[in-house]
C-alpha positions as a LaTeX table, in Angstrom:
\begin{tabular}{lrrr}
\hline
Residue & $x$ (\AA) & $y$ (\AA) & $z$ (\AA) \\
\hline
Unk1 & $-16.72$ & 14.15 & $-15.40$ \\
Unk2 & $-13.77$ & 11.62 & $-15.77$ \\
Unk3 & $-13.83$ & 7.80 & $-16.72$ \\
Unk4 & $-12.05$ & 6.06 & $-14.32$ \\
Unk5 & $-10.86$ & 2.47 & $-14.59$ \\
Unk6 & $-10.13$ & 0.89 & $-11.43$ \\
Unk7 & $-8.50$ & $-2.65$ & $-10.60$ \\
Unk8 & $-8.40$ & $-4.29$ & $-6.81$ \\
Unk9 & $-11.48$ & $-2.29$ & $-5.80$ \\
Unk10 & $-12.89$ & $-5.46$ & $-3.83$ \\
Unk11 & $-9.49$ & $-5.00$ & $-1.62$ \\
Unk12 & $-8.73$ & $-3.04$ & 1.81 \\
Unk13 & $-7.31$ & 0.27 & 0.01 \\
Unk14 & $-9.65$ & $-0.23$ & $-3.12$ \\
Unk15 & $-12.93$ & $-0.26$ & $-0.89$ \\
Unk16 & $-11.55$ & 2.88 & 0.89 \\
Unk17 & $-10.77$ & 4.51 & $-2.32$ \\
Unk18 & $-13.73$ & 3.40 & $-4.44$ \\
Unk19 & $-16.12$ & 4.60 & $-1.80$ \\
Unk20 & $-14.44$ & 8.08 & $-1.62$ \\
Unk21 & $-14.93$ & 8.45 & $-5.48$ \\
Unk22 & $-18.25$ & 7.15 & $-5.65$ \\
Unk23 & $-19.45$ & 9.60 & $-2.59$ \\
Unk24 & $-17.50$ & 12.82 & $-3.10$ \\
Unk25 & $-17.33$ & 12.85 & $-7.45$ \\
Unk26 & $-19.50$ & 12.10 & $-9.92$ \\
Unk27 & $-16.86$ & 10.54 & $-11.94$ \\
Unk28 & $-17.83$ & 7.37 & $-14.22$ \\
Unk29 & $-16.28$ & 4.21 & $-12.56$ \\
Unk30 & $-15.56$ & 1.01 & $-14.27$ \\
Unk31 & $-14.65$ & $-1.40$ & $-11.63$ \\
Unk32 & $-12.65$ & $-4.93$ & $-12.68$ \\
Unk33 & $-13.62$ & $-7.45$ & $-10.12$ \\
Unk34 & $-13.32$ & $-11.21$ & $-10.05$ \\
Unk35 & $-16.25$ & $-11.60$ & $-7.52$ \\
Unk36 & $-18.71$ & $-8.81$ & $-7.20$ \\
Unk37 & $-20.27$ & $-10.31$ & $-4.10$ \\
Unk38 & $-16.97$ & $-9.09$ & $-2.40$ \\
Unk39 & $-17.86$ & $-5.34$ & $-2.75$ \\
Unk40 & $-19.17$ & $-4.05$ & 0.53 \\
Unk41 & $-20.17$ & $-0.91$ & $-0.81$ \\
Unk42 & $-23.34$ & 0.16 & $-2.56$ \\
Unk43 & $-22.74$ & 0.04 & $-6.43$ \\
Unk44 & $-26.29$ & 1.49 & $-7.18$ \\
Unk45 & $-26.01$ & 4.71 & $-4.94$ \\
Unk46 & $-25.89$ & 6.82 & $-8.09$ \\
Unk47 & $-25.56$ & 6.33 & $-11.77$ \\
Unk48 & $-22.26$ & 5.88 & $-13.50$ \\
Unk49 & $-20.77$ & 2.81 & $-11.43$ \\
Unk50 & $-20.03$ & $-0.12$ & $-14.05$ \\
Unk51 & $-19.03$ & $-3.36$ & $-12.56$ \\
Unk52 & $-16.89$ & $-5.46$ & $-15.00$ \\
Unk53 & $-16.80$ & $-8.96$ & $-13.80$ \\
Unk54 & $-13.40$ & $-10.59$ & $-14.78$ \\
Unk55 & $-9.89$ & $-10.30$ & $-13.67$ \\
Unk56 & $-6.30$ & $-9.15$ & $-15.06$ \\
Unk57 & $-6.00$ & $-12.45$ & $-16.58$ \\
Unk58 & $-8.21$ & $-11.47$ & $-19.33$ \\
Unk59 & $-7.57$ & $-7.78$ & $-19.46$ \\
Unk60 & $-7.58$ & $-7.63$ & $-23.19$ \\
Unk61 & $-11.19$ & $-8.43$ & $-23.40$ \\
Unk62 & $-11.49$ & $-4.61$ & $-22.38$ \\
Unk63 & $-9.05$ & $-3.41$ & $-24.96$ \\
Unk64 & $-11.86$ & $-1.03$ & $-26.73$ \\
Unk65 & $-12.95$ & 0.62 & $-23.48$ \\
Unk66 & $-9.23$ & 1.03 & $-22.35$ \\
Unk67 & $-8.36$ & 2.59 & $-25.69$ \\
Unk68 & $-11.18$ & 4.67 & $-26.34$ \\
Unk69 & $-12.83$ & 5.77 & $-23.02$ \\
Unk70 & $-10.66$ & 5.75 & $-20.17$ \\
Unk71 & $-8.98$ & 9.33 & $-18.65$ \\
Unk72 & $-7.71$ & 7.81 & $-15.49$ \\
Unk73 & $-6.56$ & 4.39 & $-14.75$ \\
Unk74 & $-6.11$ & 3.21 & $-10.91$ \\
Unk75 & $-4.07$ & $-0.07$ & $-10.87$ \\
Unk76 & $-4.28$ & $-1.14$ & $-7.33$ \\
Unk77 & $-4.97$ & $-5.24$ & $-8.17$ \\
Unk78 & $-2.35$ & $-7.66$ & $-7.05$ \\
Unk79 & $-1.45$ & $-11.24$ & $-6.64$ \\
Unk80 & 0.24 & $-12.37$ & $-3.58$ \\
Unk81 & 1.58 & $-15.72$ & $-4.21$ \\
Unk82 & 2.39 & $-18.67$ & $-6.45$ \\
Unk83 & 5.19 & $-17.75$ & $-8.86$ \\
Unk84 & 3.34 & $-18.22$ & $-12.12$ \\
Unk85 & $-0.08$ & $-16.33$ & $-11.53$ \\
Unk86 & 1.89 & $-13.57$ & $-9.50$ \\
Unk87 & 4.43 & $-12.89$ & $-12.48$ \\
Unk88 & 1.62 & $-13.09$ & $-14.81$ \\
Unk89 & $-0.79$ & $-10.76$ & $-13.13$ \\
Unk90 & 1.63 & $-8.31$ & $-11.59$ \\
Unk91 & 4.02 & $-8.03$ & $-14.51$ \\
Unk92 & 2.76 & $-9.34$ & $-17.63$ \\
Unk93 & $-1.24$ & $-8.39$ & $-17.48$ \\
Unk94 & $-0.53$ & $-5.04$ & $-15.58$ \\
Unk95 & 2.05 & $-3.98$ & $-18.35$ \\
Unk96 & $-0.48$ & $-5.08$ & $-20.97$ \\
Unk97 & $-3.14$ & $-3.11$ & $-19.31$ \\
Unk98 & $-0.83$ & 0.11 & $-19.48$ \\
Unk99 & 0.06 & $-0.43$ & $-22.99$ \\
Unk100 & $-3.88$ & $-0.59$ & $-23.84$ \\
Unk101 & $-4.46$ & 2.74 & $-22.45$ \\
Unk102 & $-4.30$ & 5.65 & $-25.21$ \\
Unk103 & $-1.76$ & 8.16 & $-24.36$ \\
Unk104 & $-3.84$ & 10.89 & $-26.46$ \\
Unk105 & $-6.97$ & 10.27 & $-24.19$ \\
Unk106 & $-5.55$ & 9.03 & $-20.59$ \\
Unk107 & $-4.34$ & 11.84 & $-18.32$ \\
Unk108 & $-3.39$ & 9.99 & $-15.57$ \\
Unk109 & $-2.45$ & 6.29 & $-14.47$ \\
Unk110 & $-1.75$ & 5.80 & $-10.95$ \\
Unk111 & $-0.15$ & 2.28 & $-10.45$ \\
Unk112 & 0.24 & 0.68 & $-6.92$ \\
Unk113 & 3.60 & $-0.86$ & $-5.96$ \\
Unk114 & 4.90 & $-1.44$ & $-2.34$ \\
Unk115 & 7.67 & 0.53 & $-0.50$ \\
Unk116 & 9.39 & $-2.62$ & 0.03 \\
Unk117 & 11.07 & $-2.30$ & $-3.14$ \\
Unk118 & 13.00 & 1.04 & $-2.40$ \\
Unk119 & 15.90 & 1.84 & $-0.24$ \\
Unk120 & 16.14 & 4.78 & 2.12 \\
Unk121 & 16.85 & 7.29 & $-0.73$ \\
Unk122 & 13.88 & 6.14 & $-2.64$ \\
Unk123 & 15.97 & 4.15 & $-4.96$ \\
Unk124 & 15.29 & 0.64 & $-6.16$ \\
Unk125 & 16.48 & $-1.80$ & $-3.42$ \\
Unk126 & 18.35 & $-4.81$ & $-5.18$ \\
Unk127 & 17.87 & $-7.34$ & $-2.55$ \\
Unk128 & 13.99 & $-6.94$ & $-3.03$ \\
Unk129 & 14.60 & $-8.51$ & $-6.62$ \\
Unk130 & 17.16 & $-11.15$ & $-5.00$ \\
Unk131 & 15.23 & $-12.41$ & $-1.71$ \\
Unk132 & 11.76 & $-10.60$ & $-1.88$ \\
Unk133 & 8.68 & $-12.82$ & $-1.94$ \\
Unk134 & 6.91 & $-13.23$ & $-5.08$ \\
Unk135 & 4.97 & $-10.29$ & $-4.64$ \\
Unk136 & 7.82 & $-7.98$ & $-3.94$ \\
Unk137 & 10.04 & $-9.37$ & $-6.59$ \\
Unk138 & 7.28 & $-8.91$ & $-9.19$ \\
Unk139 & 6.71 & $-5.55$ & $-7.94$ \\
Unk140 & 10.37 & $-4.68$ & $-8.42$ \\
Unk141 & 10.01 & $-6.03$ & $-11.90$ \\
Unk142 & 7.02 & $-4.24$ & $-12.99$ \\
Unk143 & 8.19 & $-0.80$ & $-11.79$ \\
Unk144 & 11.61 & $-1.50$ & $-13.64$ \\
Unk145 & 9.74 & $-1.82$ & $-16.75$ \\
Unk146 & 7.38 & 0.99 & $-16.79$ \\
Unk147 & 9.70 & 3.70 & $-17.97$ \\
Unk148 & 9.40 & 1.76 & $-21.18$ \\
Unk149 & 5.69 & 2.32 & $-21.84$ \\
Unk150 & 4.36 & 4.78 & $-24.16$ \\
Unk151 & 2.37 & 6.39 & $-21.49$ \\
Unk152 & 5.44 & 6.39 & $-19.16$ \\
Unk153 & 4.99 & 10.70 & $-18.60$ \\
Unk154 & 1.44 & 9.96 & $-17.36$ \\
Unk155 & 2.22 & 7.20 & $-14.79$ \\
Unk156 & 2.74 & 8.04 & $-11.25$ \\
Unk157 & 3.75 & 4.87 & $-9.11$ \\
Unk158 & 2.62 & 5.15 & $-5.32$ \\
Unk159 & 4.35 & 2.99 & $-2.67$ \\
Unk160 & 2.49 & 2.31 & 0.37 \\
Unk161 & 4.20 & 1.69 & 3.36 \\
Unk162 & 2.80 & $-0.42$ & 6.17 \\
Unk163 & $-1.08$ & 0.05 & 5.54 \\
Unk164 & $-3.65$ & $-0.44$ & 8.21 \\
Unk165 & $-7.36$ & $-0.34$ & 7.57 \\
Unk166 & $-10.81$ & $-2.11$ & 7.86 \\
Unk167 & $-14.22$ & $-1.65$ & 9.34 \\
Unk168 & $-17.29$ & $-3.74$ & 9.36 \\
Unk169 & $-17.88$ & $-2.78$ & 5.85 \\
Unk170 & $-14.70$ & $-2.88$ & 4.70 \\
Unk171 & $-11.90$ & $-5.89$ & 4.56 \\
Unk172 & $-9.23$ & $-5.40$ & 7.08 \\
Unk173 & $-5.88$ & $-5.24$ & 6.00 \\
Unk174 & $-3.05$ & $-7.93$ & 6.91 \\
Unk175 & $-1.75$ & $-5.74$ & 9.45 \\
Unk176 & $-4.99$ & $-4.40$ & 11.11 \\
Unk177 & $-6.59$ & $-8.03$ & 11.10 \\
Unk178 & $-3.33$ & $-9.10$ & 13.45 \\
Unk179 & $-3.14$ & $-5.74$ & 15.47 \\
Unk180 & $-4.93$ & $-7.50$ & 18.48 \\
Unk181 & $-2.36$ & $-10.25$ & 18.57 \\
Unk182 & 0.41 & $-7.56$ & 18.96 \\
Unk183 & $-1.18$ & $-5.57$ & 21.77 \\
Unk184 & $-1.95$ & $-8.36$ & 23.75 \\
Unk185 & 1.94 & $-9.06$ & 23.99 \\
Unk186 & 2.52 & $-5.30$ & 25.32 \\
Unk187 & 3.23 & $-6.60$ & 28.91 \\
Unk188 & 6.24 & $-8.42$ & 27.46 \\
Unk189 & 7.72 & $-6.65$ & 24.76 \\
Unk190 & 7.75 & $-3.36$ & 26.21 \\
Unk191 & 10.80 & $-4.36$ & 28.23 \\
Unk192 & 12.71 & $-4.98$ & 24.89 \\
Unk193 & 14.37 & $-2.22$ & 23.04 \\
Unk194 & 14.58 & $-2.87$ & 19.07 \\
Unk195 & 16.99 & $-1.36$ & 16.67 \\
Unk196 & 14.43 & $-0.25$ & 13.69 \\
Unk197 & 12.08 & 2.14 & 12.33 \\
Unk198 & 9.15 & 1.97 & 9.96 \\
Unk199 & 6.24 & 4.16 & 8.54 \\
Unk200 & 2.73 & 3.68 & 8.59 \\
Unk201 & $-0.47$ & 4.77 & 6.76 \\
Unk202 & $-4.08$ & 4.22 & 6.96 \\
Unk203 & $-6.12$ & 3.07 & 4.06 \\
Unk204 & $-8.28$ & 6.29 & 4.28 \\
Unk205 & $-5.64$ & 8.43 & 4.02 \\
Unk206 & $-4.33$ & 6.69 & 0.96 \\
Unk207 & $-7.82$ & 7.01 & $-0.61$ \\
Unk208 & $-7.80$ & 10.88 & 0.41 \\
Unk209 & $-4.47$ & 11.14 & $-1.73$ \\
Unk210 & $-5.92$ & 9.12 & $-4.63$ \\
Unk211 & $-8.63$ & 11.58 & $-4.86$ \\
Unk212 & $-6.26$ & 14.55 & $-5.31$ \\
Unk213 & $-4.18$ & 12.66 & $-7.79$ \\
Unk214 & $-7.35$ & 12.14 & $-9.75$ \\
Unk215 & $-8.37$ & 15.57 & $-9.48$ \\
Unk216 & $-4.79$ & 17.30 & $-10.47$ \\
Unk217 & $-3.70$ & 15.17 & $-13.44$ \\
Unk218 & $-0.78$ & 17.75 & $-13.61$ \\
Unk219 & 0.57 & 17.21 & $-10.33$ \\
Unk220 & 4.40 & 15.86 & $-10.31$ \\
Unk221 & 6.54 & 15.30 & $-7.38$ \\
Unk222 & 9.52 & 17.68 & $-7.51$ \\
Unk223 & 11.36 & 15.64 & $-5.47$ \\
Unk224 & 14.78 & 14.87 & $-7.10$ \\
Unk225 & 14.91 & 11.31 & $-5.35$ \\
Unk226 & 11.97 & 10.09 & $-7.58$ \\
Unk227 & 13.65 & 6.96 & $-8.83$ \\
Unk228 & 14.02 & 6.22 & $-12.70$ \\
Unk229 & 11.87 & 8.01 & $-15.14$ \\
Unk230 & 8.48 & 7.41 & $-13.29$ \\
Unk231 & 6.90 & 9.88 & $-11.08$ \\
Unk232 & 6.80 & 8.42 & $-7.56$ \\
Unk233 & 5.26 & 8.92 & $-4.18$ \\
Unk234 & 6.07 & 7.02 & $-0.85$ \\
Unk235 & 2.82 & 7.08 & 1.15 \\
Unk236 & 3.18 & 6.94 & 4.79 \\
Unk237 & 3.40 & 9.10 & 7.99 \\
Unk238 & 6.92 & 10.31 & 9.19 \\
Unk239 & 9.00 & 7.34 & 10.35 \\
Unk240 & 8.89 & 6.11 & 13.84 \\
Unk241 & 11.34 & 3.85 & 15.56 \\
Unk242 & 10.01 & 0.57 & 16.78 \\
Unk243 & 11.04 & 1.58 & 20.70 \\
Unk244 & 8.75 & 4.81 & 20.23 \\
Unk245 & 5.78 & 2.67 & 18.73 \\
Unk246 & 6.13 & 0.21 & 21.69 \\
Unk247 & 6.16 & 3.05 & 24.12 \\
Unk248 & 3.32 & 4.76 & 22.42 \\
Unk249 & 1.33 & 1.50 & 22.79 \\
Unk250 & 2.29 & 1.02 & 26.21 \\
Unk251 & 0.97 & 4.65 & 26.89 \\
Unk252 & $-2.16$ & 3.96 & 25.40 \\
Unk253 & $-2.83$ & 1.02 & 27.81 \\
Unk254 & $-1.21$ & 2.86 & 30.72 \\
Unk255 & 1.74 & 0.66 & 31.10 \\
Unk256 & 4.55 & 2.53 & 31.41 \\
Unk257 & 8.42 & 1.67 & 30.10 \\
Unk258 & 10.71 & 1.80 & 32.92 \\
Unk259 & 13.82 & $-0.04$ & 31.70 \\
Unk260 & 14.57 & $-1.76$ & 28.41 \\
Unk261 & 16.68 & $-4.65$ & 27.67 \\
Unk262 & 18.57 & $-4.29$ & 24.16 \\
Unk263 & 17.55 & $-6.93$ & 21.58 \\
Unk264 & 20.72 & $-7.37$ & 19.64 \\
Unk265 & 20.53 & $-9.13$ & 16.29 \\
Unk266 & 23.11 & $-11.89$ & 17.94 \\
Unk267 & 20.69 & $-12.38$ & 20.67 \\
Unk268 & 17.74 & $-12.49$ & 18.20 \\
Unk269 & 19.66 & $-15.12$ & 16.17 \\
Unk270 & 20.00 & $-17.27$ & 19.37 \\
Unk271 & 16.44 & $-17.16$ & 19.93 \\
Unk272 & 15.87 & $-18.31$ & 16.43 \\
Unk273 & 18.36 & $-21.20$ & 16.78 \\
Unk274 & 17.05 & $-22.02$ & 20.02 \\
Unk275 & 13.26 & $-22.27$ & 19.22 \\
Unk276 & 14.02 & $-23.38$ & 15.47 \\
Unk277 & 12.06 & $-20.46$ & 13.84 \\
Unk278 & 11.91 & $-20.68$ & 10.11 \\
Unk279 & 13.28 & $-17.72$ & 8.49 \\
Unk280 & 13.05 & $-17.14$ & 4.49 \\
Unk281 & 15.41 & $-15.10$ & 2.74 \\
Unk282 & 13.32 & $-12.01$ & 3.05 \\
Unk283 & 12.61 & $-12.22$ & 6.58 \\
Unk284 & 16.36 & $-12.68$ & 7.26 \\
Unk285 & 17.23 & $-9.59$ & 5.19 \\
Unk286 & 14.59 & $-7.47$ & 6.79 \\
Unk287 & 15.88 & $-8.50$ & 10.20 \\
Unk288 & 19.44 & $-7.32$ & 9.28 \\
Unk289 & 18.08 & $-4.33$ & 7.29 \\
Unk290 & 15.93 & $-2.96$ & 10.28 \\
Unk291 & 15.32 & 0.65 & 9.22 \\
Unk292 & 12.46 & 0.57 & 6.40 \\
Unk293 & 12.72 & 4.52 & 6.23 \\
Unk294 & 12.49 & 6.34 & 3.27 \\
Unk295 & 12.44 & 10.02 & 1.66 \\
Unk296 & 10.03 & 12.46 & 1.78 \\
Unk297 & 6.63 & 10.12 & 2.38 \\
Unk298 & 3.62 & 12.14 & 1.82 \\
Unk299 & 0.00 & 11.90 & 3.61 \\
Unk300 & $-3.12$ & 14.13 & 3.07 \\
Unk301 & $-1.60$ & 16.95 & 4.73 \\
Unk302 & 1.10 & 17.00 & 1.89 \\
Unk303 & $-1.56$ & 18.29 & $-0.27$ \\
Unk304 & $-3.44$ & 20.51 & 2.17 \\
Unk305 & $-5.88$ & 17.81 & 3.13 \\
Unk306 & $-6.88$ & 16.64 & 6.62 \\
Unk307 & $-5.15$ & 13.27 & 7.83 \\
Unk308 & $-7.46$ & 10.44 & 9.07 \\
Unk309 & $-4.85$ & 8.75 & 11.34 \\
Unk310 & $-1.28$ & 10.22 & 11.99 \\
Unk311 & $-0.06$ & 8.93 & 15.11 \\
Unk312 & $-0.03$ & 5.33 & 16.90 \\
Unk313 & $-2.53$ & 6.41 & 19.57 \\
Unk314 & $-5.18$ & 7.62 & 16.78 \\
Unk315 & $-4.02$ & 4.20 & 14.88 \\
Unk316 & $-5.34$ & 2.32 & 18.22 \\
Unk317 & $-8.39$ & 4.58 & 18.45 \\
Unk318 & $-9.72$ & 4.01 & 14.74 \\
Unk319 & $-8.63$ & 0.48 & 14.95 \\
Unk320 & $-11.15$ & 0.16 & 18.16 \\
Unk321 & $-8.48$ & $-1.14$ & 20.20 \\
Unk322 & $-9.70$ & $-0.57$ & 23.87 \\
Unk323 & $-7.56$ & 1.43 & 26.00 \\
Unk324 & $-7.64$ & $-1.49$ & 28.65 \\
Unk325 & $-6.65$ & $-4.85$ & 27.14 \\
Unk326 & $-9.26$ & $-6.50$ & 29.76 \\
\hline
\end{tabular}
């Protein structure tokens, strides 16, 4: 039995991940949560589930626990906005937590970053530190310092791509919360061609990968593209083009694509100017970069497990989007 310290359990990914560890293992779980009322799973379903009411800003209060008792740390908590708080939580306190772990006891640290800070070769993407939002920039800054920690050889950094997920008893990711807004525009967007590509993954599939990493602390990615000193895994299904995704959504709604008008960057810029759309530096960079694709992304199938959601059609179904928008 392992003793696992988890941050971010109240989030979308955190719910799927923690619920799986509760149901599928007998590991002792220590959940650091600011507001226990946000937890929508049953914390009393079995022994060994400990709720630590607090947050990353006071992580030093748990120094004895982290130093003496923790075998695995899963760091999924994050701050999203506000420069002061975001840097303090995502960089200073995250590194403090990692440095409190005992390299002689802790066998695995799973650190959640974001694929937005990597380029197409899984190397650090410099514009992420220059133009990224507070969340992206601080994730870049923290990852760049992980190799300097005493427990660096036990860390595996995971980089989720576009995350979908959420149910009646789990909070929705930002993307899943807005999926209905995209599908209601399918009659219009299916007539345009967009040069771009991306990966996506469902939070339930992330949870399955986390379960594998917990049970296999000696696993190390063999890919030579892993950036810097830290083992890295990009989490996502194979890249899909924007055009293919639109076609798949159209097919799901029985709306065929007969012809497409190329939406060139220069034409997009005209629309932005005409309609006075506000574009921050990161949005502008993303519009120009277009292909957010990565090398050797993994899914549960990469570890001999079953994928929950691999295609756009499956994503529509698990998101409970009706095949007829009416």
